[in-house]
N, C-alpha and C positions, 0 to 999 in steps of 0.2 A: 720400624722397618715396616714397608707398604707390601702386597703378596703382589708376586709377578705370577703369570700364568701363561703357559701354552699347550695348544690344542690342535691332534693331526688328524683329519679323517679321511680315508681314504676308502674307494673299494677297486677291491683286487681285480686280475682280470679274470677269476675264476667265479664273479659275482659276491663273495665275499666283503662285506664290512668293517673295518678295524678302525676302531677309536682309543688315541690313545693321550691323557691328560699328562699335564705334571704343573705343581705350583709350588712354590715356596710360600711359607707361611709364616706370619708375622712375628713368630719367635723361632725362625730359621730354618726349622723342619722343610725337608720337601715330602710332599704328599703327592703320589702317582694313583693312575687308574691305566688299565688294557683291559680293552673290551675288542672279542673280534663276534663275529654275527655273521650269521647262513645269507643267503641272497632272500630269503623270506623273513629273516631280523629273528630268527628265534636262538638264542643264545650258544654261543660255543663256547666261551671263554668270558671269566667278567673276574679281571684278578685287582682287587683295592688296594693291595700292599705288595707290589712287586717291590723286590730288593736288588737297587742296582748298585751295590758296594764301591765305594770310597769315586763316587763320579758325582761331577757336579750338574747342576741343570739341565744344563743343555744336551749335554753325553748321557745322561740319564736319560732323557728325553728320545735322543736316537736310537739306545739301545733298546726301549720300550717300543720305539716303530719297528723295529727288525725283531722283537722278539715276535711281536702281533702280525707283521708281515706271513713270517716264517708258520705261523701255526696257522693262517687263514690259507695260504698256499698250500699248506697239506692237506685241506681238505676237497672230499672229491665231493661234485657237486651237479648237478641235473643242468 
């Protein structure tokens, strides 16, 4: 099995930046990353092991994007 991967980056209206990555490894397991950053680049949260239970890669990817947006949009920025 070859690796498949998806990447999403977005700058939210408050200036926070999100980055979400998902990939299927050769053994068939799903590896994900969710990063949320302030406008100056400082880390709000980096989750290297999010747990989207019982979702396929595409649904888990969409779930992770929504998680990142929710956290990023809840931040008060200058």
